[in-house]
C-alpha positions as CSV (number, residue, x, y, z in Angstrom):
1,M,110.6,143.2,-29.9
2,M,109.4,139.6,-29.4
3,R,110.0,138.8,-33.0
4,H,113.5,140.0,-32.7
5,L,114.1,137.9,-29.6
6,F,112.6,134.8,-31.2
7,V,114.8,135.3,-34.3
8,E,117.9,135.6,-32.1
9,A,116.9,132.4,-30.3
10,A,116.2,130.7,-33.6
11,Q,119.7,131.5,-34.9
12,T,121.2,129.8,-31.9
13,A,118.7,126.9,-31.9
14,S,119.3,126.1,-35.5
15,K,123.0,125.7,-34.8
16,F,122.6,123.2,-31.9
17,D,119.3,121.4,-32.5
18,P,119.7,118.9,-35.4
19,E,116.0,118.8,-36.2
20,L,115.8,122.6,-36.4
21,R,119.0,122.8,-38.4
22,R,117.7,120.4,-41.0
23,Y,114.5,122.4,-41.3
24,Y,116.4,125.7,-41.6
25,Q,118.7,124.3,-44.3
26,Q,115.7,123.0,-46.3
27,L,113.9,126.4,-46.1
28,K,117.1,128.3,-46.9
29,F,117.7,126.2,-50.0
30,R,114.1,126.4,-51.1
31,R,113.6,130.1,-50.6
32,G,117.0,131.3,-51.6
33,H,117.9,133.4,-48.5
34,S,118.1,132.8,-44.8
35,G,115.7,135.6,-43.6
36,V,112.6,133.6,-44.2
37,A,114.1,130.5,-42.7
38,K,115.1,132.3,-39.6
39,V,111.6,133.7,-39.0
40,A,110.1,130.2,-39.7
41,I,112.4,128.7,-37.1
42,A,111.5,131.5,-34.7
43,R,107.8,130.7,-35.2
44,K,108.4,127.0,-34.5
45,L,110.1,128.1,-31.2
46,A,107.2,130.3,-30.3
47,V,104.7,127.5,-31.0
48,R,106.7,125.1,-28.8
49,L,106.9,127.7,-26.0
50,Y,103.1,128.3,-26.2
51,W,102.3,124.6,-25.9
52,R,104.8,124.1,-23.0
53,L,103.2,127.0,-21.1
54,R,99.7,125.8,-21.8
55,E,100.5,122.3,-20.5
56,A,102.2,123.7,-17.4
57,A,99.2,125.9,-16.7
58,Q,96.8,123.0,-16.9
59,S,98.9,120.9,-14.4
60,V,98.8,123.5,-11.7
61,P,96.0,122.9,-9.2
62,P,93.7,125.8,-8.4
63,A,94.9,127.9,-5.5
64,R,92.7,128.2,-2.4
65,M,92.2,131.8,-1.2
66,Q,92.9,132.5,2.4
67,G,89.8,132.2,4.4
68,S,87.9,130.1,1.9
69,P,86.2,127.0,3.3
70,S,87.9,123.7,2.7
71,N,84.5,122.1,2.2
72,P,81.8,123.4,-0.1
73,M,79.2,125.6,1.6
74,V,76.3,124.4,-0.6
75,E,75.5,120.7,-0.5
76,E,74.5,118.9,-3.7
77,S,70.8,118.6,-4.1
78,P,69.4,115.1,-4.4
79,S,68.5,114.1,-7.9
80,L,64.8,114.3,-8.8
81,S,64.4,110.9,-10.5
C-alpha cells in the first residue's frame, strides 16, 4: 500500500519538481521504461520523508509527565578526585 502511495506521489512530484523531473528522465532513458524510474523517485521521496520526520522528532523537547518533579529527586554525588 505504501509503495503504491509513494509511486502516485512520485508521478506528481516528477511533473512539478525540476530536480526530480531531471532524475526521472535520466532513469527512464537509461532503463528504457518508466516503471523503474517511478519507483526510484518514490524511494527518493520516502528517504526525504524519513529524514524530515527524524529531524522533527529530535527537535521536540521531552514531555514532562503530570506529577513528575520539576527538579531531580537525586542529587549529583560529589566527584571522588
